[in-house]
Chimera marker file (.cmm) of the C-alpha trace (Angstrom):
<marker_set name="trace">
<marker id="1" x="4.465" y="52.205" z="15.192" r="1" g="1" b="0" radius="0.5"/>
<marker id="2" x="3.229" y="50.905" z="18.526" r="1" g="1" b="0" radius="0.5"/>
<marker id="3" x="4.436" y="47.688" z="20.110" r="1" g="1" b="0" radius="0.5"/>
<marker id="4" x="1.008" y="45.979" z="20.126" r="1" g="1" b="0" radius="0.5"/>
<marker id="5" x="0.489" y="46.694" z="16.431" r="1" g="1" b="0" radius="0.5"/>
<marker id="6" x="3.880" y="45.170" z="15.583" r="1" g="1" b="0" radius="0.5"/>
<marker id="7" x="3.123" y="42.111" z="17.733" r="1" g="1" b="0" radius="0.5"/>
<marker id="8" x="-0.212" y="41.702" z="15.982" r="1" g="1" b="0" radius="0.5"/>
<marker id="9" x="1.484" y="41.732" z="12.519" r="1" g="1" b="0" radius="0.5"/>
<marker id="10" x="4.152" y="39.256" z="13.613" r="1" g="1" b="0" radius="0.5"/>
<marker id="11" x="1.461" y="36.960" z="15.045" r="1" g="1" b="0" radius="0.5"/>
<marker id="12" x="-0.544" y="37.142" z="11.814" r="1" g="1" b="0" radius="0.5"/>
<marker id="13" x="2.580" y="36.394" z="9.764" r="1" g="1" b="0" radius="0.5"/>
<marker id="14" x="3.390" y="33.340" z="11.922" r="1" g="1" b="0" radius="0.5"/>
<marker id="15" x="-0.230" y="32.110" z="11.732" r="1" g="1" b="0" radius="0.5"/>
<marker id="16" x="-0.309" y="32.380" z="7.918" r="1" g="1" b="0" radius="0.5"/>
<marker id="17" x="3.063" y="30.585" z="7.721" r="1" g="1" b="0" radius="0.5"/>
<marker id="18" x="1.822" y="27.734" z="9.928" r="1" g="1" b="0" radius="0.5"/>
<marker id="19" x="-1.378" y="27.386" z="7.901" r="1" g="1" b="0" radius="0.5"/>
<marker id="20" x="0.617" y="27.202" z="4.656" r="1" g="1" b="0" radius="0.5"/>
<marker id="21" x="2.968" y="24.632" z="6.177" r="1" g="1" b="0" radius="0.5"/>
<marker id="22" x="0.013" y="22.509" z="7.339" r="1" g="1" b="0" radius="0.5"/>
<marker id="23" x="-1.584" y="22.715" z="3.871" r="1" g="1" b="0" radius="0.5"/>
<marker id="24" x="1.673" y="21.612" z="2.226" r="1" g="1" b="0" radius="0.5"/>
<marker id="25" x="2.066" y="18.701" z="4.644" r="1" g="1" b="0" radius="0.5"/>
<marker id="26" x="-1.457" y="17.496" z="3.937" r="1" g="1" b="0" radius="0.5"/>
<marker id="27" x="-1.027" y="17.941" z="0.188" r="1" g="1" b="0" radius="0.5"/>
<marker id="28" x="2.267" y="16.092" z="-0.097" r="1" g="1" b="0" radius="0.5"/>
<marker id="29" x="2.007" y="13.479" z="2.641" r="1" g="1" b="0" radius="0.5"/>
<marker id="30" x="1.938" y="9.956" z="1.240" r="1" g="1" b="0" radius="0.5"/>
<marker id="31" x="-1.390" y="8.263" z="1.800" r="1" g="1" b="0" radius="0.5"/>
<marker id="32" x="-3.235" y="11.359" z="2.974" r="1" g="1" b="0" radius="0.5"/>
<marker id="33" x="-6.948" y="10.839" z="2.532" r="1" g="1" b="0" radius="0.5"/>
<marker id="34" x="-8.180" y="13.307" z="5.124" r="1" g="1" b="0" radius="0.5"/>
<marker id="35" x="-10.801" y="14.959" z="2.971" r="1" g="1" b="0" radius="0.5"/>
<marker id="36" x="-11.730" y="12.042" z="0.730" r="1" g="1" b="0" radius="0.5"/>
<marker id="37" x="-14.446" y="9.503" z="1.284" r="1" g="1" b="0" radius="0.5"/>
<marker id="38" x="-13.063" y="5.949" z="1.385" r="1" g="1" b="0" radius="0.5"/>
<marker id="39" x="-13.993" y="2.316" z="1.909" r="1" g="1" b="0" radius="0.5"/>
<marker id="40" x="-11.893" y="-0.633" z="3.067" r="1" g="1" b="0" radius="0.5"/>
<marker id="41" x="-10.972" y="-3.857" z="1.284" r="1" g="1" b="0" radius="0.5"/>
<marker id="42" x="-9.155" y="-6.387" z="3.455" r="1" g="1" b="0" radius="0.5"/>
<marker id="43" x="-6.531" y="-8.400" z="1.599" r="1" g="1" b="0" radius="0.5"/>
<marker id="44" x="-5.365" y="-11.790" z="2.803" r="1" g="1" b="0" radius="0.5"/>
<marker id="45" x="-1.930" y="-12.956" z="1.690" r="1" g="1" b="0" radius="0.5"/>
<marker id="46" x="0.574" y="-15.622" z="2.677" r="1" g="1" b="0" radius="0.5"/>
<marker id="47" x="3.421" y="-13.109" z="2.789" r="1" g="1" b="0" radius="0.5"/>
<marker id="48" x="3.797" y="-9.332" z="2.517" r="1" g="1" b="0" radius="0.5"/>
<marker id="49" x="7.450" y="-9.201" z="1.494" r="1" g="1" b="0" radius="0.5"/>
<marker id="50" x="8.592" y="-5.632" z="2.172" r="1" g="1" b="0" radius="0.5"/>
<marker id="51" x="5.147" y="-4.008" z="1.982" r="1" g="1" b="0" radius="0.5"/>
<marker id="52" x="4.667" y="-1.265" z="4.573" r="1" g="1" b="0" radius="0.5"/>
<marker id="53" x="1.704" y="0.698" z="5.919" r="1" g="1" b="0" radius="0.5"/>
<marker id="54" x="0.965" y="3.804" z="3.825" r="1" g="1" b="0" radius="0.5"/>
<marker id="55" x="2.173" y="2.059" z="0.654" r="1" g="1" b="0" radius="0.5"/>
<marker id="56" x="0.299" y="2.981" z="-2.505" r="1" g="1" b="0" radius="0.5"/>
<marker id="57" x="-2.545" y="0.961" z="-4.002" r="1" g="1" b="0" radius="0.5"/>
<marker id="58" x="-2.475" y="1.292" z="-7.788" r="1" g="1" b="0" radius="0.5"/>
<marker id="59" x="-5.032" y="0.176" z="-10.347" r="1" g="1" b="0" radius="0.5"/>
<marker id="60" x="-3.801" y="0.329" z="-13.946" r="1" g="1" b="0" radius="0.5"/>
<marker id="61" x="-1.037" y="2.632" z="-12.673" r="1" g="1" b="0" radius="0.5"/>
<marker id="62" x="-3.439" y="5.105" z="-11.033" r="1" g="1" b="0" radius="0.5"/>
<marker id="63" x="-3.278" y="5.658" z="-7.273" r="1" g="1" b="0" radius="0.5"/>
<marker id="64" x="-6.660" y="4.571" z="-5.913" r="1" g="1" b="0" radius="0.5"/>
<marker id="65" x="-5.797" y="4.253" z="-2.228" r="1" g="1" b="0" radius="0.5"/>
<marker id="66" x="-3.235" y="3.195" z="0.347" r="1" g="1" b="0" radius="0.5"/>
<marker id="67" x="-2.339" y="0.396" z="2.747" r="1" g="1" b="0" radius="0.5"/>
<marker id="68" x="-3.531" y="1.309" z="6.247" r="1" g="1" b="0" radius="0.5"/>
<marker id="69" x="-1.953" y="-1.486" z="8.301" r="1" g="1" b="0" radius="0.5"/>
<marker id="70" x="-0.438" y="-4.950" z="8.167" r="1" g="1" b="0" radius="0.5"/>
<marker id="71" x="-1.336" y="-7.570" z="10.761" r="1" g="1" b="0" radius="0.5"/>
<marker id="72" x="-1.014" y="-11.292" z="11.283" r="1" g="1" b="0" radius="0.5"/>
<marker id="73" x="-4.362" y="-13.070" z="10.853" r="1" g="1" b="0" radius="0.5"/>
<marker id="74" x="-5.829" y="-15.007" z="13.811" r="1" g="1" b="0" radius="0.5"/>
<marker id="75" x="-4.919" y="-18.301" z="12.090" r="1" g="1" b="0" radius="0.5"/>
<marker id="76" x="-1.220" y="-17.323" z="12.314" r="1" g="1" b="0" radius="0.5"/>
<marker id="77" x="-0.594" y="-18.498" z="8.746" r="1" g="1" b="0" radius="0.5"/>
<marker id="78" x="-1.680" y="-15.505" z="6.712" r="1" g="1" b="0" radius="0.5"/>
<marker id="79" x="-1.466" y="-11.730" z="6.837" r="1" g="1" b="0" radius="0.5"/>
<marker id="80" x="-4.343" y="-9.237" z="6.729" r="1" g="1" b="0" radius="0.5"/>
<marker id="81" x="-3.752" y="-6.024" z="4.791" r="1" g="1" b="0" radius="0.5"/>
<marker id="82" x="-6.526" y="-3.398" z="5.034" r="1" g="1" b="0" radius="0.5"/>
<marker id="83" x="-6.621" y="-1.144" z="1.967" r="1" g="1" b="0" radius="0.5"/>
<marker id="84" x="-8.222" y="2.293" z="2.142" r="1" g="1" b="0" radius="0.5"/>
<marker id="85" x="-9.756" y="2.823" z="-1.331" r="1" g="1" b="0" radius="0.5"/>
<marker id="86" x="-11.083" y="6.198" z="-2.481" r="1" g="1" b="0" radius="0.5"/>
<marker id="87" x="-14.864" y="5.929" z="-2.886" r="1" g="1" b="0" radius="0.5"/>
<marker id="88" x="-14.833" y="7.310" z="-6.401" r="1" g="1" b="0" radius="0.5"/>
<marker id="89" x="-13.148" y="4.072" z="-7.576" r="1" g="1" b="0" radius="0.5"/>
<marker id="90" x="-15.256" y="0.923" z="-7.837" r="1" g="1" b="0" radius="0.5"/>
<marker id="91" x="-13.246" y="-2.285" z="-7.633" r="1" g="1" b="0" radius="0.5"/>
<marker id="92" x="-14.948" y="-5.308" z="-9.199" r="1" g="1" b="0" radius="0.5"/>
<marker id="93" x="-14.685" y="-8.655" z="-7.450" r="1" g="1" b="0" radius="0.5"/>
<marker id="94" x="-13.110" y="-10.282" z="-10.512" r="1" g="1" b="0" radius="0.5"/>
<marker id="95" x="-9.985" y="-8.109" z="-10.065" r="1" g="1" b="0" radius="0.5"/>
<marker id="96" x="-6.669" y="-9.693" z="-9.099" r="1" g="1" b="0" radius="0.5"/>
<marker id="97" x="-4.608" y="-8.247" z="-6.258" r="1" g="1" b="0" radius="0.5"/>
<marker id="98" x="-0.840" y="-8.644" z="-6.067" r="1" g="1" b="0" radius="0.5"/>
<marker id="99" x="2.014" y="-7.170" z="-4.093" r="1" g="1" b="0" radius="0.5"/>
<marker id="100" x="4.563" y="-5.760" z="-6.499" r="1" g="1" b="0" radius="0.5"/>
<marker id="101" x="7.723" y="-3.714" z="-6.426" r="1" g="1" b="0" radius="0.5"/>
<marker id="102" x="8.495" y="-0.487" z="-8.289" r="1" g="1" b="0" radius="0.5"/>
<marker id="103" x="11.752" y="-1.226" z="-10.103" r="1" g="1" b="0" radius="0.5"/>
<marker id="104" x="14.442" y="-3.595" z="-8.816" r="1" g="1" b="0" radius="0.5"/>
<marker id="105" x="14.988" y="-1.942" z="-5.429" r="1" g="1" b="0" radius="0.5"/>
<marker id="106" x="11.911" y="0.303" z="-5.256" r="1" g="1" b="0" radius="0.5"/>
<marker id="107" x="9.052" y="0.497" z="-2.779" r="1" g="1" b="0" radius="0.5"/>
<marker id="108" x="6.478" y="-2.247" z="-2.748" r="1" g="1" b="0" radius="0.5"/>
<marker id="109" x="2.849" y="-1.476" z="-3.491" r="1" g="1" b="0" radius="0.5"/>
<marker id="110" x="-0.450" y="-3.280" z="-3.984" r="1" g="1" b="0" radius="0.5"/>
<marker id="111" x="-1.457" y="-3.642" z="-7.620" r="1" g="1" b="0" radius="0.5"/>
<marker id="112" x="-5.082" y="-4.147" z="-8.562" r="1" g="1" b="0" radius="0.5"/>
<marker id="113" x="-5.372" y="-5.814" z="-11.941" r="1" g="1" b="0" radius="0.5"/>
<marker id="114" x="-8.864" y="-5.490" z="-13.413" r="1" g="1" b="0" radius="0.5"/>
<marker id="115" x="-10.005" y="-8.533" z="-15.406" r="1" g="1" b="0" radius="0.5"/>
<marker id="116" x="-13.420" y="-7.922" z="-16.999" r="1" g="1" b="0" radius="0.5"/>
<marker id="117" x="-14.855" y="-5.243" z="-14.668" r="1" g="1" b="0" radius="0.5"/>
<marker id="118" x="-18.133" y="-7.121" z="-14.526" r="1" g="1" b="0" radius="0.5"/>
<marker id="119" x="-20.353" y="-8.435" z="-11.778" r="1" g="1" b="0" radius="0.5"/>
<marker id="120" x="-20.314" y="-7.362" z="-8.166" r="1" g="1" b="0" radius="0.5"/>
<marker id="121" x="-18.130" y="-4.653" z="-6.709" r="1" g="1" b="0" radius="0.5"/>
<marker id="122" x="-16.370" y="-4.630" z="-3.354" r="1" g="1" b="0" radius="0.5"/>
<marker id="123" x="-18.121" y="-2.962" z="-0.453" r="1" g="1" b="0" radius="0.5"/>
<marker id="124" x="-16.703" y="-1.736" z="2.853" r="1" g="1" b="0" radius="0.5"/>
<marker id="125" x="-14.777" y="-4.357" z="4.895" r="1" g="1" b="0" radius="0.5"/>
<marker id="126" x="-15.075" y="-7.167" z="2.323" r="1" g="1" b="0" radius="0.5"/>
<marker id="127" x="-12.150" y="-9.542" z="1.952" r="1" g="1" b="0" radius="0.5"/>
<marker id="128" x="-10.061" y="-10.433" z="-1.099" r="1" g="1" b="0" radius="0.5"/>
<marker id="129" x="-7.120" y="-12.728" z="-1.744" r="1" g="1" b="0" radius="0.5"/>
<marker id="130" x="-3.724" y="-11.316" z="-2.804" r="1" g="1" b="0" radius="0.5"/>
<marker id="131" x="-0.989" y="-13.125" z="-4.699" r="1" g="1" b="0" radius="0.5"/>
<marker id="132" x="2.170" y="-13.450" z="-2.612" r="1" g="1" b="0" radius="0.5"/>
<marker id="133" x="5.019" y="-11.198" z="-3.741" r="1" g="1" b="0" radius="0.5"/>
<marker id="134" x="8.028" y="-12.524" z="-5.650" r="1" g="1" b="0" radius="0.5"/>
<marker id="135" x="10.605" y="-13.598" z="-3.064" r="1" g="1" b="0" radius="0.5"/>
<marker id="136" x="14.152" y="-13.547" z="-4.438" r="1" g="1" b="0" radius="0.5"/>
<marker id="137" x="15.581" y="-15.160" z="-1.297" r="1" g="1" b="0" radius="0.5"/>
<marker id="138" x="13.204" y="-18.112" z="-1.596" r="1" g="1" b="0" radius="0.5"/>
<marker id="139" x="14.172" y="-18.590" z="-5.254" r="1" g="1" b="0" radius="0.5"/>
<marker id="140" x="17.880" y="-18.491" z="-4.348" r="1" g="1" b="0" radius="0.5"/>
<marker id="141" x="17.316" y="-21.008" z="-1.533" r="1" g="1" b="0" radius="0.5"/>
<marker id="142" x="15.437" y="-23.358" z="-3.860" r="1" g="1" b="0" radius="0.5"/>
<marker id="143" x="18.132" y="-23.025" z="-6.545" r="1" g="1" b="0" radius="0.5"/>
<marker id="144" x="20.846" y="-23.799" z="-3.973" r="1" g="1" b="0" radius="0.5"/>
<marker id="145" x="19.011" y="-26.964" z="-2.912" r="1" g="1" b="0" radius="0.5"/>
<marker id="146" x="18.603" y="-27.979" z="-6.542" r="1" g="1" b="0" radius="0.5"/>
<marker id="147" x="22.324" y="-27.500" z="-7.252" r="1" g="1" b="0" radius="0.5"/>
<marker id="148" x="23.205" y="-29.558" z="-4.147" r="1" g="1" b="0" radius="0.5"/>
<marker id="149" x="20.983" y="-32.414" z="-5.329" r="1" g="1" b="0" radius="0.5"/>
<marker id="150" x="22.622" y="-32.343" z="-8.766" r="1" g="1" b="0" radius="0.5"/>
<marker id="151" x="26.064" y="-32.429" z="-7.083" r="1" g="1" b="0" radius="0.5"/>
<marker id="152" x="25.029" y="-35.423" z="-4.955" r="1" g="1" b="0" radius="0.5"/>
<marker id="153" x="23.643" y="-37.249" z="-7.990" r="1" g="1" b="0" radius="0.5"/>
<marker id="154" x="26.730" y="-36.540" z="-10.109" r="1" g="1" b="0" radius="0.5"/>
<marker id="155" x="29.154" y="-37.692" z="-7.388" r="1" g="1" b="0" radius="0.5"/>
<marker id="156" x="27.279" y="-40.954" z="-6.755" r="1" g="1" b="0" radius="0.5"/>
<link id1="1" id2="2" r="1" g="1" b="0" radius="0.2"/>
<link id1="2" id2="3" r="1" g="1" b="0" radius="0.2"/>
<link id1="3" id2="4" r="1" g="1" b="0" radius="0.2"/>
<link id1="4" id2="5" r="1" g="1" b="0" radius="0.2"/>
<link id1="5" id2="6" r="1" g="1" b="0" radius="0.2"/>
<link id1="6" id2="7" r="1" g="1" b="0" radius="0.2"/>
<link id1="7" id2="8" r="1" g="1" b="0" radius="0.2"/>
<link id1="8" id2="9" r="1" g="1" b="0" radius="0.2"/>
<link id1="9" id2="10" r="1" g="1" b="0" radius="0.2"/>
<link id1="10" id2="11" r="1" g="1" b="0" radius="0.2"/>
<link id1="11" id2="12" r="1" g="1" b="0" radius="0.2"/>
<link id1="12" id2="13" r="1" g="1" b="0" radius="0.2"/>
<link id1="13" id2="14" r="1" g="1" b="0" radius="0.2"/>
<link id1="14" id2="15" r="1" g="1" b="0" radius="0.2"/>
<link id1="15" id2="16" r="1" g="1" b="0" radius="0.2"/>
<link id1="16" id2="17" r="1" g="1" b="0" radius="0.2"/>
<link id1="17" id2="18" r="1" g="1" b="0" radius="0.2"/>
<link id1="18" id2="19" r="1" g="1" b="0" radius="0.2"/>
<link id1="19" id2="20" r="1" g="1" b="0" radius="0.2"/>
<link id1="20" id2="21" r="1" g="1" b="0" radius="0.2"/>
<link id1="21" id2="22" r="1" g="1" b="0" radius="0.2"/>
<link id1="22" id2="23" r="1" g="1" b="0" radius="0.2"/>
<link id1="23" id2="24" r="1" g="1" b="0" radius="0.2"/>
<link id1="24" id2="25" r="1" g="1" b="0" radius="0.2"/>
<link id1="25" id2="26" r="1" g="1" b="0" radius="0.2"/>
<link id1="26" id2="27" r="1" g="1" b="0" radius="0.2"/>
<link id1="27" id2="28" r="1" g="1" b="0" radius="0.2"/>
<link id1="28" id2="29" r="1" g="1" b="0" radius="0.2"/>
<link id1="29" id2="30" r="1" g="1" b="0" radius="0.2"/>
<link id1="30" id2="31" r="1" g="1" b="0" radius="0.2"/>
<link id1="31" id2="32" r="1" g="1" b="0" radius="0.2"/>
<link id1="32" id2="33" r="1" g="1" b="0" radius="0.2"/>
<link id1="33" id2="34" r="1" g="1" b="0" radius="0.2"/>
<link id1="34" id2="35" r="1" g="1" b="0" radius="0.2"/>
<link id1="35" id2="36" r="1" g="1" b="0" radius="0.2"/>
<link id1="36" id2="37" r="1" g="1" b="0" radius="0.2"/>
<link id1="37" id2="38" r="1" g="1" b="0" radius="0.2"/>
<link id1="38" id2="39" r="1" g="1" b="0" radius="0.2"/>
<link id1="39" id2="40" r="1" g="1" b="0" radius="0.2"/>
<link id1="40" id2="41" r="1" g="1" b="0" radius="0.2"/>
<link id1="41" id2="42" r="1" g="1" b="0" radius="0.2"/>
<link id1="42" id2="43" r="1" g="1" b="0" radius="0.2"/>
<link id1="43" id2="44" r="1" g="1" b="0" radius="0.2"/>
<link id1="44" id2="45" r="1" g="1" b="0" radius="0.2"/>
<link id1="45" id2="46" r="1" g="1" b="0" radius="0.2"/>
<link id1="46" id2="47" r="1" g="1" b="0" radius="0.2"/>
<link id1="47" id2="48" r="1" g="1" b="0" radius="0.2"/>
<link id1="48" id2="49" r="1" g="1" b="0" radius="0.2"/>
<link id1="49" id2="50" r="1" g="1" b="0" radius="0.2"/>
<link id1="50" id2="51" r="1" g="1" b="0" radius="0.2"/>
<link id1="51" id2="52" r="1" g="1" b="0" radius="0.2"/>
<link id1="52" id2="53" r="1" g="1" b="0" radius="0.2"/>
<link id1="53" id2="54" r="1" g="1" b="0" radius="0.2"/>
<link id1="54" id2="55" r="1" g="1" b="0" radius="0.2"/>
<link id1="55" id2="56" r="1" g="1" b="0" radius="0.2"/>
<link id1="56" id2="57" r="1" g="1" b="0" radius="0.2"/>
<link id1="57" id2="58" r="1" g="1" b="0" radius="0.2"/>
<link id1="58" id2="59" r="1" g="1" b="0" radius="0.2"/>
<link id1="59" id2="60" r="1" g="1" b="0" radius="0.2"/>
<link id1="60" id2="61" r="1" g="1" b="0" radius="0.2"/>
<link id1="61" id2="62" r="1" g="1" b="0" radius="0.2"/>
<link id1="62" id2="63" r="1" g="1" b="0" radius="0.2"/>
<link id1="63" id2="64" r="1" g="1" b="0" radius="0.2"/>
<link id1="64" id2="65" r="1" g="1" b="0" radius="0.2"/>
<link id1="65" id2="66" r="1" g="1" b="0" radius="0.2"/>
<link id1="66" id2="67" r="1" g="1" b="0" radius="0.2"/>
<link id1="67" id2="68" r="1" g="1" b="0" radius="0.2"/>
<link id1="68" id2="69" r="1" g="1" b="0" radius="0.2"/>
<link id1="69" id2="70" r="1" g="1" b="0" radius="0.2"/>
<link id1="70" id2="71" r="1" g="1" b="0" radius="0.2"/>
<link id1="71" id2="72" r="1" g="1" b="0" radius="0.2"/>
<link id1="72" id2="73" r="1" g="1" b="0" radius="0.2"/>
<link id1="73" id2="74" r="1" g="1" b="0" radius="0.2"/>
<link id1="74" id2="75" r="1" g="1" b="0" radius="0.2"/>
<link id1="75" id2="76" r="1" g="1" b="0" radius="0.2"/>
<link id1="76" id2="77" r="1" g="1" b="0" radius="0.2"/>
<link id1="77" id2="78" r="1" g="1" b="0" radius="0.2"/>
<link id1="78" id2="79" r="1" g="1" b="0" radius="0.2"/>
<link id1="79" id2="80" r="1" g="1" b="0" radius="0.2"/>
<link id1="80" id2="81" r="1" g="1" b="0" radius="0.2"/>
<link id1="81" id2="82" r="1" g="1" b="0" radius="0.2"/>
<link id1="82" id2="83" r="1" g="1" b="0" radius="0.2"/>
<link id1="83" id2="84" r="1" g="1" b="0" radius="0.2"/>
<link id1="84" id2="85" r="1" g="1" b="0" radius="0.2"/>
<link id1="85" id2="86" r="1" g="1" b="0" radius="0.2"/>
<link id1="86" id2="87" r="1" g="1" b="0" radius="0.2"/>
<link id1="87" id2="88" r="1" g="1" b="0" radius="0.2"/>
<link id1="88" id2="89" r="1" g="1" b="0" radius="0.2"/>
<link id1="89" id2="90" r="1" g="1" b="0" radius="0.2"/>
<link id1="90" id2="91" r="1" g="1" b="0" radius="0.2"/>
<link id1="91" id2="92" r="1" g="1" b="0" radius="0.2"/>
<link id1="92" id2="93" r="1" g="1" b="0" radius="0.2"/>
<link id1="93" id2="94" r="1" g="1" b="0" radius="0.2"/>
<link id1="94" id2="95" r="1" g="1" b="0" radius="0.2"/>
<link id1="95" id2="96" r="1" g="1" b="0" radius="0.2"/>
<link id1="96" id2="97" r="1" g="1" b="0" radius="0.2"/>
<link id1="97" id2="98" r="1" g="1" b="0" radius="0.2"/>
<link id1="98" id2="99" r="1" g="1" b="0" radius="0.2"/>
<link id1="99" id2="100" r="1" g="1" b="0" radius="0.2"/>
<link id1="100" id2="101" r="1" g="1" b="0" radius="0.2"/>
<link id1="101" id2="102" r="1" g="1" b="0" radius="0.2"/>
<link id1="102" id2="103" r="1" g="1" b="0" radius="0.2"/>
<link id1="103" id2="104" r="1" g="1" b="0" radius="0.2"/>
<link id1="104" id2="105" r="1" g="1" b="0" radius="0.2"/>
<link id1="105" id2="106" r="1" g="1" b="0" radius="0.2"/>
<link id1="106" id2="107" r="1" g="1" b="0" radius="0.2"/>
<link id1="107" id2="108" r="1" g="1" b="0" radius="0.2"/>
<link id1="108" id2="109" r="1" g="1" b="0" radius="0.2"/>
<link id1="109" id2="110" r="1" g="1" b="0" radius="0.2"/>
<link id1="110" id2="111" r="1" g="1" b="0" radius="0.2"/>
<link id1="111" id2="112" r="1" g="1" b="0" radius="0.2"/>
<link id1="112" id2="113" r="1" g="1" b="0" radius="0.2"/>
<link id1="113" id2="114" r="1" g="1" b="0" radius="0.2"/>
<link id1="114" id2="115" r="1" g="1" b="0" radius="0.2"/>
<link id1="115" id2="116" r="1" g="1" b="0" radius="0.2"/>
<link id1="116" id2="117" r="1" g="1" b="0" radius="0.2"/>
<link id1="117" id2="118" r="1" g="1" b="0" radius="0.2"/>
<link id1="118" id2="119" r="1" g="1" b="0" radius="0.2"/>
<link id1="119" id2="120" r="1" g="1" b="0" radius="0.2"/>
<link id1="120" id2="121" r="1" g="1" b="0" radius="0.2"/>
<link id1="121" id2="122" r="1" g="1" b="0" radius="0.2"/>
<link id1="122" id2="123" r="1" g="1" b="0" radius="0.2"/>
<link id1="123" id2="124" r="1" g="1" b="0" radius="0.2"/>
<link id1="124" id2="125" r="1" g="1" b="0" radius="0.2"/>
<link id1="125" id2="126" r="1" g="1" b="0" radius="0.2"/>
<link id1="126" id2="127" r="1" g="1" b="0" radius="0.2"/>
<link id1="127" id2="128" r="1" g="1" b="0" radius="0.2"/>
<link id1="128" id2="129" r="1" g="1" b="0" radius="0.2"/>
<link id1="129" id2="130" r="1" g="1" b="0" radius="0.2"/>
<link id1="130" id2="131" r="1" g="1" b="0" radius="0.2"/>
<link id1="131" id2="132" r="1" g="1" b="0" radius="0.2"/>
<link id1="132" id2="133" r="1" g="1" b="0" radius="0.2"/>
<link id1="133" id2="134" r="1" g="1" b="0" radius="0.2"/>
<link id1="134" id2="135" r="1" g="1" b="0" radius="0.2"/>
<link id1="135" id2="136" r="1" g="1" b="0" radius="0.2"/>
<link id1="136" id2="137" r="1" g="1" b="0" radius="0.2"/>
<link id1="137" id2="138" r="1" g="1" b="0" radius="0.2"/>
<link id1="138" id2="139" r="1" g="1" b="0" radius="0.2"/>
<link id1="139" id2="140" r="1" g="1" b="0" radius="0.2"/>
<link id1="140" id2="141" r="1" g="1" b="0" radius="0.2"/>
<link id1="141" id2="142" r="1" g="1" b="0" radius="0.2"/>
<link id1="142" id2="143" r="1" g="1" b="0" radius="0.2"/>
<link id1="143" id2="144" r="1" g="1" b="0" radius="0.2"/>
<link id1="144" id2="145" r="1" g="1" b="0" radius="0.2"/>
<link id1="145" id2="146" r="1" g="1" b="0" radius="0.2"/>
<link id1="146" id2="147" r="1" g="1" b="0" radius="0.2"/>
<link id1="147" id2="148" r="1" g="1" b="0" radius="0.2"/>
<link id1="148" id2="149" r="1" g="1" b="0" radius="0.2"/>
<link id1="149" id2="150" r="1" g="1" b="0" radius="0.2"/>
<link id1="150" id2="151" r="1" g="1" b="0" radius="0.2"/>
<link id1="151" id2="152" r="1" g="1" b="0" radius="0.2"/>
<link id1="152" id2="153" r="1" g="1" b="0" radius="0.2"/>
<link id1="153" id2="154" r="1" g="1" b="0" radius="0.2"/>
<link id1="154" id2="155" r="1" g="1" b="0" radius="0.2"/>
<link id1="155" id2="156" r="1" g="1" b="0" radius="0.2"/>
</marker_set>
């Protein structure tokens, strides 16, 4: 077998391997929407908790998109969270958005809770309000303050 023929086969083998690797990366990467048509809904929330870019967006437990970024709003008091929603899913404007956590220590995600699925639907770059996530530290801080006030009242 000649050297050039062997080199050609090795090159073909490497090329096929790289193509398969690229296909697997695209298939299994979280938030990959390379070949899907999408639109954007911009969420506004007071706090994002531990939400991160590329987090899932679930509606009734079905993945309908992903978080593309997280940025402080110009007012400095709220956070803007652009969601990339797959075009095949229509989100009605009566839906509730909340930031939730999978399990006790799991990843956070955006949950879309459909109400009546009636009326207008969201279009590209429209804004929605999101419920702030449950903040365990804030609850503990509030409970500590409450216990201190009870202590002060009891000792008086």
